[in-house]
N, CA and C atoms as an extended XYZ file, in Angstrom:
501
Properties=species:S:1:pos:R:3:atomname:S:1:resname:S:1:resid:I:1 pbc="F F F"
N        77.376       85.976       85.391 N   UNK     1
C        76.465       86.612       84.452 CA  UNK     1
C        75.118       85.900       84.557 C   UNK     1
N        74.294       86.406       85.407 N   UNK     2
C        72.978       85.820       85.611 CA  UNK     2
C        71.939       86.731       84.969 C   UNK     2
N        72.079       86.927       83.670 N   UNK     3
C        71.166       87.781       82.946 CA  UNK     3
C        71.658       89.216       82.830 C   UNK     3
N        72.785       89.539       83.495 N   UNK     4
C        73.350       90.874       83.347 CA  UNK     4
C        73.646       91.118       81.880 C   UNK     4
N        73.321       92.294       81.410 N   UNK     5
C        73.549       92.686       80.019 CA  UNK     5
C        72.785       91.790       79.042 C   UNK     5
N        71.828       91.029       79.567 N   UNK     6
C        71.030       90.158       78.721 CA  UNK     6
C        71.746       88.888       78.308 C   UNK     6
N        72.809       88.534       79.023 N   UNK     7
C        73.565       87.325       78.673 CA  UNK     7
C        73.803       86.468       79.913 C   UNK     7
N        74.175       85.230       79.678 N   UNK     8
C        74.497       84.304       80.761 CA  UNK     8
C        75.826       83.652       80.440 C   UNK     8
N        76.401       82.990       81.412 N   UNK     9
C        77.684       82.327       81.208 CA  UNK     9
C        78.847       83.242       81.555 C   UNK     9
N        80.039       82.724       81.355 N   UNK    10
C        81.261       83.453       81.686 CA  UNK    10
C        82.165       83.500       80.456 C   UNK    10
N        81.653       84.014       79.376 N   UNK    11
C        82.367       83.985       78.104 CA  UNK    11
C        82.852       85.353       77.673 C   UNK    11
N        82.819       86.326       78.569 N   UNK    12
C        83.177       87.676       78.160 CA  UNK    12
C        84.114       88.331       79.172 C   UNK    12
N        84.517       89.529       78.881 N   UNK    13
C        85.528       90.227       79.666 CA  UNK    13
C        84.959       91.068       80.816 C   UNK    13
N        83.667       91.145       80.972 N   UNK    14
C        83.086       92.003       82.000 CA  UNK    14
C        83.395       91.475       83.408 C   UNK    14
N        83.412       92.394       84.374 N   UNK    15
C        83.743       92.033       85.750 CA  UNK    15
C        82.853       90.913       86.289 C   UNK    15
N        81.573       90.908       85.940 N   UNK    16
C        80.677       89.859       86.428 CA  UNK    16
C        81.148       88.477       85.990 C   UNK    16
N        81.890       88.437       84.913 N   UNK    17
C        82.370       87.173       84.380 CA  UNK    17
C        83.754       86.806       84.909 C   UNK    17
N        84.649       87.774       85.000 N   UNK    18
C        86.040       87.459       85.348 CA  UNK    18
C        86.401       87.691       86.807 C   UNK    18
N        85.633       88.495       87.510 N   UNK    19
C        85.960       88.769       88.911 CA  UNK    19
C        85.143       87.834       89.789 C   UNK    19
N        85.814       86.857       90.338 N   UNK    20
C        85.172       85.824       91.139 CA  UNK    20
C        85.753       85.888       92.545 C   UNK    20
N        84.921       85.936       93.577 N   UNK    21
C        85.453       85.970       94.940 CA  UNK    21
C        86.260       84.715       95.255 C   UNK    21
N        87.290       84.878       96.032 N   UNK    22
C        88.118       83.763       96.471 CA  UNK    22
C        88.190       83.816       97.989 C   UNK    22
N        87.859       82.720       98.634 N   UNK    23
C        87.897       82.653      100.085 CA  UNK    23
C        88.969       81.649      100.487 C   UNK    23
N        89.887       82.093      101.325 N   UNK    24
C        90.882       81.205      101.924 CA  UNK    24
C        90.533       81.035      103.386 C   UNK    24
N        90.568       79.818      103.866 N   UNK    25
C        90.314       79.588      105.282 CA  UNK    25
C        91.431       78.716      105.825 C   UNK    25
N        92.109       79.224      106.812 N   UNK    26
C        93.161       78.471      107.489 CA  UNK    26
C        92.838       78.484      108.975 C   UNK    26
N        92.335       77.369      109.509 N   UNK    27
C        91.936       77.346      110.923 CA  UNK    27
C        93.119       77.547      111.877 C   UNK    27
N        94.330       77.482      111.367 N   UNK    28
C        95.511       77.683      112.220 CA  UNK    28
C        95.778       79.157      112.488 C   UNK    28
N        95.162       80.048      111.715 N   UNK    29
C        95.386       81.483      111.917 CA  UNK    29
C        94.773       81.940      113.236 C   UNK    29
N        95.431       82.881      113.908 N   UNK    30
C        94.815       83.457      115.108 CA  UNK    30
C        93.484       84.119      114.746 C   UNK    30
N        92.565       84.143      115.684 N   UNK    31
C        91.228       84.672      115.443 CA  UNK    31
C        91.289       86.095      114.904 C   UNK    31
N        92.207       86.918      115.408 N   UNK    32
C        92.279       88.315      114.955 CA  UNK    32
C        92.800       88.448      113.529 C   UNK    32
N        93.328       87.381      112.939 N   UNK    33
C        93.788       87.400      111.543 CA  UNK    33
C        92.714       86.896      110.575 C   UNK    33
N        91.637       86.385      111.092 N   UNK    34
C        90.572       85.828      110.247 CA  UNK    34
C        89.597       86.914      109.822 C   UNK    34
N        88.885       86.674      108.732 N   UNK    35
C        87.831       87.573      108.290 CA  UNK    35
C        88.321       88.820      107.578 C   UNK    35
N        89.576       88.851      107.224 N   UNK    36
C        90.113       90.014      106.510 CA  UNK    36
C        89.677       89.979      105.054 C   UNK    36
N        89.468       91.137      104.469 N   UNK    37
C        89.150       91.269      103.052 CA  UNK    37
C        90.325       91.976      102.399 C   UNK    37
N        90.956       91.300      101.450 N   UNK    38
C        92.116       91.844      100.758 CA  UNK    38
C        91.731       92.213       99.335 C   UNK    38
N        92.376       93.194       98.797 N   UNK    39
C        92.058       93.662       97.447 CA  UNK    39
C        93.172       93.360       96.443 C   UNK    39
N        94.096       92.488       96.784 N   UNK    40
C        95.180       92.146       95.872 CA  UNK    40
C        94.614       91.502       94.606 C   UNK    40
N        95.281       91.732       93.492 N   UNK    41
C        94.883       91.110       92.234 CA  UNK    41
C        95.405       89.680       92.220 C   UNK    41
N        94.499       88.736       92.314 N   UNK    42
C        94.859       87.324       92.278 CA  UNK    42
C        94.158       86.681       91.095 C   UNK    42
N        94.617       85.486       90.750 N   UNK    43
C        94.102       84.819       89.570 CA  UNK    43
C        93.941       83.339       89.885 C   UNK    43
N        93.171       82.634       89.102 N   UNK    44
C        92.973       81.201       89.345 CA  UNK    44
C        94.287       80.428       89.271 C   UNK    44
N        95.263       80.944       88.551 N   UNK    45
C        96.556       80.251       88.479 CA  UNK    45
C        97.304       80.301       89.807 C   UNK    45
N        96.818       81.085       90.770 N   UNK    46
C        97.436       81.158       92.090 CA  UNK    46
C        96.977       80.030       93.008 C   UNK    46
N        95.924       79.329       92.649 N   UNK    47
C        95.375       78.306       93.535 CA  UNK    47
C        96.324       77.117       93.686 C   UNK    47
N        96.871       76.609       92.583 N   UNK    48
C        97.765       75.441       92.675 CA  UNK    48
C        98.990       75.721       93.542 C   UNK    48
N        99.740       76.813       93.321 N   UNK    49
C       100.890       77.040       94.197 CA  UNK    49
C       100.497       77.289       95.657 C   UNK    49
N        99.302       77.804       95.883 N   UNK    50
C        98.824       78.008       97.249 CA  UNK    50
C        98.623       76.667       97.944 C   UNK    50
N        97.970       75.738       97.253 N   UNK    51
C        97.732       74.410       97.820 CA  UNK    51
C        99.057       73.696       98.072 C   UNK    51
N        99.970       73.812       97.120 N   UNK    52
C       101.284       73.170       97.276 CA  UNK    52
C       102.002       73.721       98.508 C   UNK    52
N       101.991       75.035       98.685 N   UNK    53
C       102.668       75.615       99.843 CA  UNK    53
C       101.960       75.244      101.145 C   UNK    53
N       100.631       75.235      101.161 N   UNK    54
C        99.912       74.797      102.359 CA  UNK    54
C       100.258       73.350      102.702 C   UNK    54
N       100.562       72.545      101.703 N   UNK    55
C       100.945       71.151      101.932 CA  UNK    55
C       102.371       71.031      102.457 C   UNK    55
N       103.078       72.149      102.538 N   UNK    56
C       104.436       72.130      103.066 CA  UNK    56
C       105.483       71.768      102.042 C   UNK    56
N       105.138       71.839      100.778 N   UNK    57
C       106.060       71.492       99.711 CA  UNK    57
C       106.586       72.751       99.031 C   UNK    57
N       107.659       72.592       98.291 N   UNK    58
C       108.201       73.706       97.521 CA  UNK    58
C       107.382       73.859       96.242 C   UNK    58
N       107.042       75.088       95.931 N   UNK    59
C       106.245       75.352       94.734 CA  UNK    59
C       107.146       75.190       93.510 C   UNK    59
N       106.784       74.301       92.581 N   UNK    60
C       107.607       74.100       91.378 CA  UNK    60
C       107.682       75.365       90.525 C   UNK    60
N       108.801       75.545       89.893 N   UNK    61
C       109.017       76.732       89.047 CA  UNK    61
C       108.055       76.773       87.860 C   UNK    61
N       107.496       75.635       87.463 N   UNK    62
C       106.597       75.603       86.306 CA  UNK    62
C       105.244       76.239       86.593 C   UNK    62
N       104.925       76.452       87.879 N   UNK    63
C       103.658       77.096       88.209 CA  UNK    63
C       103.724       78.556       87.789 C   UNK    63
N       102.707       78.998       87.063 N   UNK    64
C       102.668       80.382       86.595 CA  UNK    64
C       102.172       81.330       87.678 C   UNK    64
N       101.383       80.849       88.589 N   UNK    65
C       100.811       81.699       89.626 CA  UNK    65
C       101.726       81.862       90.819 C   UNK    65
N       101.225       82.587       91.806 N   UNK    66
C       101.949       82.838       93.041 CA  UNK    66
C       101.131       82.316       94.211 C   UNK    66
N       101.815       81.777       95.193 N   UNK    67
C       101.131       81.291       96.382 CA  UNK    67
C       100.486       82.453       97.127 C   UNK    67
N        99.274       82.228       97.589 N   UNK    68
C        98.542       83.219       98.365 CA  UNK    68
C        98.746       83.051       99.866 C   UNK    68
N        99.545       82.064      100.251 N   UNK    69
C        99.783       81.815      101.674 CA  UNK    69
C       100.318       83.054      102.387 C   UNK    69
N       101.324       83.749      101.847 N   UNK    70
C       101.795       84.947      102.555 CA  UNK    70
C       100.699       86.001      102.739 C   UNK    70
N        99.836       86.171      101.736 N   UNK    71
C        98.726       87.124      101.878 CA  UNK    71
C        97.768       86.661      102.974 C   UNK    71
N        97.443       85.375      102.959 N   UNK    72
C        96.537       84.829      103.970 CA  UNK    72
C        97.093       84.929      105.372 C   UNK    72
N        98.408       84.796      105.489 N   UNK    73
C        99.054       84.880      106.800 CA  UNK    73
C        99.259       86.315      107.265 C   UNK    73
N        99.005       87.268      106.381 N   UNK    74
C        99.230       88.665      106.740 CA  UNK    74
C       100.683       89.076      106.654 C   UNK    74
N       101.503       88.255      105.994 N   UNK    75
C       102.920       88.576      105.831 CA  UNK    75
C       103.078       89.707      104.828 C   UNK    75
N       104.082       90.543      105.017 N   UNK    76
C       104.334       91.570      103.991 CA  UNK    76
C       104.802       90.904      102.702 C   UNK    76
N       104.127       91.203      101.627 N   UNK    77
C       104.454       90.622      100.328 CA  UNK    77
C       104.787       91.785       99.396 C   UNK    77
N       106.048       91.911       99.069 N   UNK    78
C       106.469       93.016       98.209 CA  UNK    78
C       107.400       92.445       97.165 C   UNK    78
N       107.261       92.750       95.929 N   UNK    79
C       106.068       93.388       95.355 CA  UNK    79
C       105.021       92.336       94.991 C   UNK    79
N       103.798       92.758       94.939 N   UNK    80
C       102.723       91.890       94.454 CA  UNK    80
C       102.442       92.314       93.029 C   UNK    80
N       101.685       91.550       92.274 N   UNK    81
C       101.425       91.898       90.875 CA  UNK    81
C       100.600       93.174       90.784 C   UNK    81
N       100.870       93.912       89.721 N   UNK    82
C       100.166       95.169       89.488 CA  UNK    82
C        98.997       95.005       88.527 C   UNK    82
N        98.973       93.879       87.825 N   UNK    83
C        97.878       93.629       86.900 CA  UNK    83
C        97.704       92.131       86.734 C   UNK    83
N        96.610       91.750       86.105 N   UNK    84
C        96.366       90.344       85.800 CA  UNK    84
C        96.022       90.206       84.326 C   UNK    84
N        96.261       89.019       83.824 N   UNK    85
C        95.988       88.677       82.425 CA  UNK    85
C        94.933       87.588       82.413 C   UNK    85
N        93.953       87.743       81.544 N   UNK    86
C        92.922       86.721       81.339 CA  UNK    86
C        92.751       86.520       79.839 C   UNK    86
N        92.340       85.336       79.484 N   UNK    87
C        92.054       85.070       78.081 CA  UNK    87
C        90.907       84.089       77.985 C   UNK    87
N        90.219       84.156       76.878 N   UNK    88
C        89.156       83.207       76.573 CA  UNK    88
C        89.453       82.672       75.184 C   UNK    88
N        89.826       81.403       75.138 N   UNK    89
C        90.194       80.787       73.866 CA  UNK    89
C        89.402       79.493       73.723 C   UNK    89
N        88.201       79.623       73.213 N   UNK    90
C        87.327       78.482       72.937 CA  UNK    90
C        86.703       78.768       71.587 C   UNK    90
N        86.820       77.885       70.676 N   UNK    91
C        86.404       78.157       69.307 CA  UNK    91
C        84.904       78.322       69.111 C   UNK    91
N        84.103       78.032       70.130 N   UNK    92
C        82.660       78.168       69.989 CA  UNK    92
C        82.163       79.584       70.240 C   UNK    92
N        82.988       80.434       70.847 N   UNK    93
C        82.595       81.787       71.220 CA  UNK    93
C        83.684       82.752       70.780 C   UNK    93
N        83.383       84.038       70.700 N   UNK    94
C        84.429       85.005       70.341 CA  UNK    94
C        85.574       84.981       71.362 C   UNK    94
N        86.777       84.904       70.870 N   UNK    95
C        87.949       84.840       71.740 CA  UNK    95
C        88.441       86.232       72.077 C   UNK    95
N        88.975       86.369       73.288 N   UNK    96
C        89.452       87.663       73.744 CA  UNK    96
C        90.615       87.479       74.702 C   UNK    96
N        91.345       88.571       74.860 N   UNK    97
C        92.429       88.655       75.842 CA  UNK    97
C        92.228       89.945       76.619 C   UNK    97
N        92.707       89.944       77.874 N   UNK    98
C        92.454       91.097       78.715 CA  UNK    98
C        93.589       91.293       79.695 C   UNK    98
N        93.873       92.544       79.995 N   UNK    99
C        94.755       92.885       81.103 CA  UNK    99
C        93.998       93.887       81.961 C   UNK    99
N        94.100       93.696       83.281 N   UNK   100
C        93.365       94.546       84.216 CA  UNK   100
C        94.302       94.933       85.338 C   UNK   100
N        94.326       96.219       85.650 N   UNK   101
C        95.065       96.662       86.824 CA  UNK   101
C        94.049       97.158       87.849 C   UNK   101
N        94.505       97.853       88.856 N   UNK   102
C        93.595       98.304       89.904 CA  UNK   102
C        92.510       99.253       89.380 C   UNK   102
N        92.827      100.009       88.344 N   UNK   103
C        91.871      101.017       87.881 CA  UNK   103
C        91.295      100.743       86.497 C   UNK   103
N        92.111      100.269       85.578 N   UNK   104
C        91.673      100.139       84.188 CA  UNK   104
C        91.653       98.687       83.732 C   UNK   104
N        90.778       98.448       82.768 N   UNK   105
C        90.721       97.143       82.107 CA  UNK   105
C        90.763       97.372       80.607 C   UNK   105
N        91.639       96.592       79.949 N   UNK   106
C        91.737       96.622       78.490 CA  UNK   106
C        91.479       95.215       77.994 C   UNK   106
N        90.545       95.077       77.060 N   UNK   107
C        90.250       93.777       76.467 CA  UNK   107
C        90.173       93.943       74.964 C   UNK   107
N        90.583       92.898       74.274 N   UNK   108
C        90.493       92.918       72.820 CA  UNK   108
C        89.921       91.578       72.345 C   UNK   108
N        88.889       91.671       71.536 N   UNK   109
C        88.346       90.515       70.826 CA  UNK   109
C        89.114       90.500       69.507 C   UNK   109
N        89.964       89.513       69.306 N   UNK   110
C        90.998       89.611       68.275 CA  UNK   110
C        90.724       88.815       67.006 C   UNK   110
N        89.658       88.086       66.922 N   UNK   111
C        89.388       87.321       65.710 CA  UNK   111
C        88.577       88.154       64.731 C   UNK   111
N        88.695       87.822       63.462 N   UNK   112
C        88.021       88.571       62.407 CA  UNK   112
C        88.395       90.042       62.521 C   UNK   112
N        87.444       90.891       62.794 N   UNK   113
C        87.759       92.302       62.994 CA  UNK   113
C        88.001       92.528       64.480 C   UNK   113
N        89.142       93.104       64.802 N   UNK   114
C        89.497       93.336       66.191 CA  UNK   114
C        88.575       94.385       66.821 C   UNK   114
N        88.177       94.124       68.057 N   UNK   115
C        87.339       95.068       68.802 CA  UNK   115
C        87.987       95.292       70.156 C   UNK   115
N        88.297       96.555       70.469 N   UNK   116
C        88.973       96.884       71.715 CA  UNK   116
C        88.007       97.522       72.706 C   UNK   116
N        88.269       97.244       73.988 N   UNK   117
C        87.495       97.826       75.072 CA  UNK   117
C        88.472       98.375       76.106 C   UNK   117
N        88.198       99.561       76.602 N   UNK   118
C        88.971      100.151       77.690 CA  UNK   118
C        87.977      100.752       78.671 C   UNK   118
N        88.083      100.338       79.926 N   UNK   119
C        87.169      100.827       80.945 CA  UNK   119
C        87.948      101.391       82.123 C   UNK   119
N        87.453      102.486       82.665 N   UNK   120
C        87.961      103.060       83.901 CA  UNK   120
C        87.094      102.485       85.013 C   UNK   120
N        87.602      101.497       85.722 N   UNK   121
C        86.805      100.784       86.713 CA  UNK   121
C        86.496      101.625       87.945 C   UNK   121
N        87.260      102.684       88.155 N   UNK   122
C        86.971      103.576       89.282 CA  UNK   122
C        85.782      104.476       88.950 C   UNK   122
N        85.810      105.076       87.775 N   UNK   123
C        84.746      106.007       87.373 CA  UNK   123
C        83.539      105.310       86.762 C   UNK   123
N        83.750      104.120       86.220 N   UNK   124
C        82.690      103.395       85.516 CA  UNK   124
C        82.744      101.906       85.889 C   UNK   124
N        82.440      101.577       87.148 N   UNK   125
C        82.556      100.174       87.575 CA  UNK   125
C        81.609       99.224       86.847 C   UNK   125
N        80.571       99.753       86.231 N   UNK   126
C        79.630       98.910       85.489 CA  UNK   126
C        80.107       98.617       84.073 C   UNK   126
N        81.190       99.276       83.654 N   UNK   127
C        81.779       99.077       82.324 CA  UNK   127
C        80.779       99.391       81.200 C   UNK   127
N        80.152      100.529       81.300 N   UNK   128
C        79.219      100.954       80.263 CA  UNK   128
C        79.848      101.905       79.252 C   UNK   128
N        80.953      102.568       79.611 N   UNK   129
C        81.565      103.571       78.740 CA  UNK   129
C        82.908      103.053       78.232 C   UNK   129
N        82.942      102.675       76.966 N   UNK   130
C        84.173      102.178       76.352 CA  UNK   130
C        85.034      103.383       75.961 C   UNK   130
N        86.214      103.488       76.568 N   UNK   131
C        87.104      104.625       76.356 CA  UNK   131
C        88.170      104.360       75.298 C   UNK   131
N        88.097      103.243       74.599 N   UNK   132
C        89.159      102.858       73.664 CA  UNK   132
C        89.376      103.879       72.550 C   UNK   132
N        88.369      104.601       72.166 N   UNK   133
C        88.519      105.600       71.096 CA  UNK   133
C        88.571      107.025       71.625 C   UNK   133
N        88.591      107.184       72.941 N   UNK   134
C        88.642      108.510       73.550 CA  UNK   134
C        90.093      108.994       73.584 C   UNK   134
N        90.429      110.089       72.902 N   UNK   135
C        91.807      110.582       72.842 CA  UNK   135
C        92.402      110.906       74.217 C   UNK   135
N        91.575      111.246       75.200 N   UNK   136
C        92.078      111.539       76.541 CA  UNK   136
C        92.740      110.318       77.186 C   UNK   136
N        92.424      109.123       76.709 N   UNK   137
C        92.933      107.898       77.303 CA  UNK   137
C        93.918      107.169       76.385 C   UNK   137
N        94.458      107.882       75.397 N   UNK   138
C        95.385      107.264       74.439 CA  UNK   138
C        96.619      106.702       75.122 C   UNK   138
N        97.168      107.400       76.094 N   UNK   139
C        98.367      106.926       76.793 CA  UNK   139
C        98.048      105.676       77.606 C   UNK   139
N        96.925      105.694       78.313 N   UNK   140
C        96.506      104.519       79.077 CA  UNK   140
C        96.285      103.337       78.150 C   UNK   140
N        95.622      103.573       77.029 N   UNK   141
C        95.374      102.512       76.054 CA  UNK   141
C        96.685      101.934       75.538 C   UNK   141
N        97.630      102.786       75.181 N   UNK   142
C        98.919      102.314       74.670 CA  UNK   142
C        99.671      101.508       75.726 C   UNK   142
N        99.649      101.965       76.972 N   UNK   143
C       100.326      101.256       78.057 CA  UNK   143
C        99.735       99.867       78.259 C   UNK   143
N        98.420       99.781       78.274 N   UNK   144
C        97.777       98.484       78.487 CA  UNK   144
C        97.912       97.579       77.270 C   UNK   144
N        97.922       98.142       76.085 N   UNK   145
C        98.197       97.323       74.886 CA  UNK   145
C        99.576       96.687       74.995 C   UNK   145
N       100.565       97.487       75.387 N   UNK   146
C       101.934       96.967       75.540 CA  UNK   146
C       101.991       95.878       76.602 C   UNK   146
N       101.282       96.086       77.701 N   UNK   147
C       101.276       95.094       78.773 CA  UNK   147
C       100.619       93.803       78.297 C   UNK   147
N        99.537       93.921       77.538 N   UNK   148
C        98.870       92.742       77.003 CA  UNK   148
C        99.778       92.005       76.031 C   UNK   148
N       100.473       92.741       75.184 N   UNK   149
C       101.416       92.110       74.253 CA  UNK   149
C       102.517       91.373       75.002 C   UNK   149
N       102.988       91.929       76.107 N   UNK   150
C       104.011       91.249       76.914 CA  UNK   150
C       103.466       89.935       77.474 C   UNK   150
N       102.233       89.945       77.960 N   UNK   151
C       101.628       88.705       78.441 CA  UNK   151
C       101.477       87.697       77.308 C   UNK   151
N       101.091       88.145       76.124 N   UNK   152
C       100.925       87.231       74.987 CA  UNK   152
C       102.257       86.595       74.583 C   UNK   152
N       103.331       87.347       74.713 N   UNK   153
C       104.650       86.766       74.435 CA  UNK   153
C       105.034       85.755       75.513 C   UNK   153
N       104.691       86.065       76.751 N   UNK   154
C       105.022       85.174       77.863 CA  UNK   154
C       104.182       83.900       77.844 C   UNK   154
N       102.925       84.031       77.448 N   UNK   155
C       101.997       82.899       77.431 CA  UNK   155
C       101.392       82.755       76.040 C   UNK   155
N       102.160       82.267       75.058 N   UNK   156
C       101.616       82.160       73.694 CA  UNK   156
C       100.463       81.158       73.642 C   UNK   156
N        99.532       81.443       72.737 N   UNK   157
C        98.371       80.569       72.569 CA  UNK   157
C        98.830       79.233       72.016 C   UNK   157
N        98.367       78.183       72.671 N   UNK   158
C        98.691       76.842       72.187 CA  UNK   158
C        97.667       76.425       71.148 C   UNK   158
N        98.122       75.676       70.172 N   UNK   159
C        97.211       75.129       69.166 CA  UNK   159
C        96.869       73.702       69.550 C   UNK   159
N        95.597       73.389       69.511 N   UNK   160
C        95.124       72.063       69.858 CA  UNK   160
C        94.883       71.275       68.578 C   UNK   160
N        95.433       70.072       68.506 N   UNK   161
C        95.268       69.241       67.319 CA  UNK   161
C        93.817       68.790       67.154 C   UNK   161
N        93.070       68.723       68.260 N   UNK   162
C        91.695       68.228       68.174 CA  UNK   162
C        90.683       69.308       67.845 C   UNK   162
N        91.103       70.550       67.911 N   UNK   163
C        90.159       71.642       67.659 CA  UNK   163
C        90.027       71.887       66.160 C   UNK   163
N        88.851       72.353       65.742 N   UNK   164
C        88.677       72.666       64.325 CA  UNK   164
C        89.606       73.787       63.887 C   UNK   164
N        90.009       73.769       62.666 N   UNK   165
C        90.892       74.785       62.088 CA  UNK   165
C        92.237       74.879       62.794 C   UNK   165
N        92.658       73.798       63.462 N   UNK   166
C        93.965       73.779       64.102 CA  UNK   166
C        94.077       74.648       65.324 C   UNK   166
N        92.986       75.256       65.813 N   UNK   167
C        93.076       76.156       66.960 CA  UNK   167
C        92.482       75.605       68.197 C   UNK   167
């Protein structure tokens, strides 16, 4: 966010904030396997298991992410994730949670009064049209709400003793 939407920083759910390019380089790959651009949904939690696997070690079960080594090697990886979960939990800024699949993004700012956002990233890649109140997208909204709730159950918010108000 370099002034996009009149804001800076990475404190929001927009693609400029959450979609960050990731480059893997493995000099051991054959030349014809290098320079590929993949569109798989990956997350920062995938970096640790990737490094562990590149080191030749077994990825511990406690890692939440998935190793990207098979993707980098061009190995068939089935199934890969269909969506990703992101959250922003810092008491200095509005907190939000988000689930994004290949086409849609659903985000909710959940403190005080809840504010929901639903974007069709294919038709509106700039995320200017919030579809959360559009009846045509009620099924999509319900599906992504359920998916977000599943992620929240899987990854409950931790409370920090050092943070104000116990959060």
